[in-house]
C-alpha positions in Angstrom: -5.3 11.5 -17.7 -8.1 13.6 -16.2 -5.9 15.9 -14.1 -4.9 19.2 -15.7 -1.3 19.8 -16.6 -1.2 22.9 -14.4 -2.5 22.4 -10.9 -5.4 24.6 -9.8 -4.5 26.4 -6.6 -8.1 26.0 -5.4 -7.5 22.3 -5.1 -4.2 22.6 -3.3 -4.4 22.8 0.5 -3.4 26.0 2.3 -0.6 24.1 3.9 0.9 23.4 0.5 0.6 26.9 -0.9 -2.9 26.7 -2.3 -6.3 28.0 -1.1 -8.2 24.8 -0.2 -9.2 24.6 3.4 -9.0 21.3 5.1 -12.8 21.3 5.7 -13.4 21.7 2.0 -10.9 19.0 1.2 -12.8 16.6 3.4 -16.1 17.6 1.8 -14.6 16.9 -1.6 -13.5 13.4 -0.4 -16.9 12.7 1.1 -18.7 13.8 -2.1 -16.4 11.8 -4.3 -16.9 8.7 -2.1 -20.7 9.2 -2.5 -20.4 9.4 -6.2 -18.3 6.2 -6.4 -20.6 4.3 -4.0 -23.6 5.2 -6.0 -22.3 3.0 -8.9 -20.4 0.4 -6.9 -23.0 -2.3 -7.5 -21.8 -2.5 -11.2 -18.5 -3.7 -9.9 -19.8 -5.9 -7.1 -22.2 -7.7 -9.4 -19.3 -8.6 -11.6 -16.9 -9.5 -8.8 -18.9 -10.1 -5.6 -15.9 -11.4 -3.6 -13.6 -8.5 -4.4 -13.7 -5.8 -1.7 -11.0 -3.5 -3.0 -13.2 -0.8 -4.5 -15.6 -0.9 -1.5 -12.6 -0.6 0.8 -11.2 2.3 -1.1 -14.6 4.2 -0.8 -14.7 3.4 2.9 -11.2 4.7 3.4 -12.0 7.9 1.5 -14.7 8.6 4.0 -12.6 7.5 6.9 -9.8 9.9 5.8 -12.3 12.7 5.6 -13.3 12.0 9.2 -9.7 11.9 10.3 -9.7 8.2 11.1 -7.0 7.0 8.7 -3.9 8.6 7.1 -3.7 9.9 3.6 -1.2 7.1 2.8 -3.8 4.5 3.8 -6.4 6.0 1.5 -4.0 6.5 -1.4 -2.8 2.8 -1.1 -6.5 1.7 -1.2 -6.8 3.8 -4.4 -4.1 1.7 -6.0 -5.8 -1.5 -5.0 -9.1 -0.4 -6.5 -7.3 0.5 -9.7 -5.9 -3.0 -9.8 -9.3 -4.5 -9.4 -10.4 -2.7 -12.6 -7.6 -3.9 -14.8 -9.1 -7.1 -16.3 -12.6 -5.7 -16.5 -14.5 -3.7 -19.1 -17.6 -1.5 -19.2 -19.5 -0.5 -16.1 -17.6 -2.7 -13.6 -14.3 -1.3 -14.7 -15.5 2.3 -14.6 -17.1 1.8 -11.1 -13.8 0.5 -9.8 -12.0 3.4 -11.2 -14.5 5.8 -9.6 -13.7 4.1 -6.2 -10.0 4.5 -6.8 -10.4 8.2 -7.7 -12.5 8.8 -4.5 -9.7 7.3 -2.3 -7.1 9.4 -4.1 -8.8 12.6 -3.1 -7.0 12.3 0.2 -3.7 12.7 -1.7 -4.8 15.1 -4.5 -8.1 16.9 -4.0 -8.6 17.3 -7.8 -9.3 13.6 -8.0 -12.8 14.5 -6.9 -13.7 15.1 -10.5 -12.3 11.7 -11.5 -14.6 9.9 -9.1 -17.6 11.7 -10.5 -16.6 11.3 -14.1 -15.9 7.6 -13.8 -19.2 7.1 -12.0 -21.0 8.8 -14.8 -19.2 6.6 -17.3 -20.2 3.5 -15.3 -23.8 4.6 -15.3 -23.7 5.2 -19.1 -22.0 1.9 -19.8 -24.5 0.0 -17.6 -27.6 1.7 -19.1 -26.3 2.1 -22.6 -27.4 5.6 -23.4 -26.6 9.3 -22.7 -29.8 9.7 -20.6 -28.3 7.3 -18.0 -25.1 9.5 -17.9 -27.3 12.7 -17.6 -29.3 11.2 -14.7 -26.1 10.2 -12.8 -24.6 13.7 -13.3 -27.7 15.3 -12.0 -27.8 12.9 -9.0 -24.3 13.9 -8.2 -24.9 17.6 -8.5 -28.0 17.3 -6.2 -25.7 16.0 -3.5 -23.0 18.6 -3.7 -22.5 20.3 -0.3 -23.2 24.0 -0.6 -19.7 24.9 0.7 -18.0 23.2 -2.4 -20.8 23.5 -4.9 -19.4 26.4 -7.0 -15.9 25.1 -6.8 -16.9 21.7 -8.2 -19.2 23.1 -10.8 -16.5 25.4 -12.1 -14.1 22.5 -12.1 -16.6 20.5 -14.2 -16.8 23.4 -16.7 -13.0 23.7 -16.9 -12.2 20.0 -17.1 -15.2 18.7 -19.0 -13.2 18.1 -22.2 -10.5 16.1 -20.2 -13.4 14.1 -18.6 -14.9 12.9 -21.9 -17.6 15.7 -21.8 -19.6 13.7 -19.1 -20.5 16.9 -17.3 -22.8 18.1 -20.2 -25.9 17.5 -18.1 
């Protein structure tokens, strides 16, 4: 499990007693979807006819734009997880990244899961730590300024839970 045992109030929306503004929650979902989409080809090359992870990524973005409900995005996350079940390596990690991206609509802290699984997909596909480092750096370069420090601090705090993939 890559979520902390104690929820960080910075990833809980203001409406639910935390400090996360809706705009920042939407930015987290969009960034997570970008991370997942960047490695999606690893899944699609293994399962070209299976649209579940792509749909999850699309619904993550649609949720961030206010076009679908949280429930629709969360349901797509479950379907993307199911797509990963009988796979291994980069395809599996890429499907998990897509699922985590869609789950951000429900729990903002899944943003780090999307990024971590995307890094694991890149490493599994390339076979070495340099591939993981490049993916991590690619992700960081695309962090919106409004959430940059929040995400970087989250990476520092949860790096151990996330298999140390943020040591880049």
